[in-house]
C-alpha positions, 0 to 999 in steps of 0.5 A: 881498662886502666893504663896499667892493665893496657900496658900489661896486656901489650907486654904479655902479647908482645912477649908471646909474639917474640917467643913464637918468633924465636921458635920460628927462627930456630926452625928457619936456622935449622932449615937453612943449615939443612939446605946448605949442608945438603947442597954443599955436599952434592957440589963438593962431590960433583967437583971431586968427581967431575970438576966444575962442569959437574957442579954446574949440572948439580946446581941446575938439576939437583938444587931445586929438588934438594930445596923441595925436599928440605922444605917438605921435611922442615914444614917451611918454604926454603929457597935461595935468592941473589940479586946477581942470580944465575937462574932467573927463578932465584931472582929476589922479590921486592922484600927479599931485594931490600934485605939483600941490599941491607946485608950488602950495607952491613958487609960494607960496614965491616960485618961478616956475611956468614953471620948475617940474618934477618926476620920479620912477621908480615901481614899478607893477603890471607893472614900472617907469614914468618920471613927469614933470610940468612946471607950466603957468603961466597965460599972457595968451592964456589969460585970455579963457577962464580969467580972472576976467572972461569975456565973457558969450558965452564964459561961456555956451559954457563953461557949456554944453560944460563944466557942471562947469567949475572952470577960471576965476578965474585971473590971469596967472602962476597955476599953471594945471595941468601937463603930464604925461609917463609912459613904461613902462620896460624891466625887465631 
């Protein structure tokens, strides 16, 4: 095969991969939007009906169920991670920690956390996996449980339920964590 044909094959192959990755990104964006919307609705409702103590209950009991439901509906694994996590189950793995650090650097360089996303297709032991992360900025409603000054009753509940808590001291707009989407890809 001559050099031109090899180059053409490579361009066509990469175009197919990019088209697939674009489609995966659209699905991942929809999945993170669905999780964010559902979780925020429950948290706002809890805050309105029972204040921050009710919101802590929602985060502990409902957030995993909401993520599982969205994952099932979207056909992708959807979750949240943070390097300053409250729930030890939301600690990032190695690649997620690297992306969170990159997001922090980008915010330090002046980018808005609300617009930060990242994606890759990675080879894993049994095939390929699409990976996507979207930054979660700290919203005003989050500060009652994640801010710099918590009500004593809220601080006590958090200390009791999450003895290894690292998720306080945030200000509005800070990088709170990220939504994570993974999907096993069909191999040909």
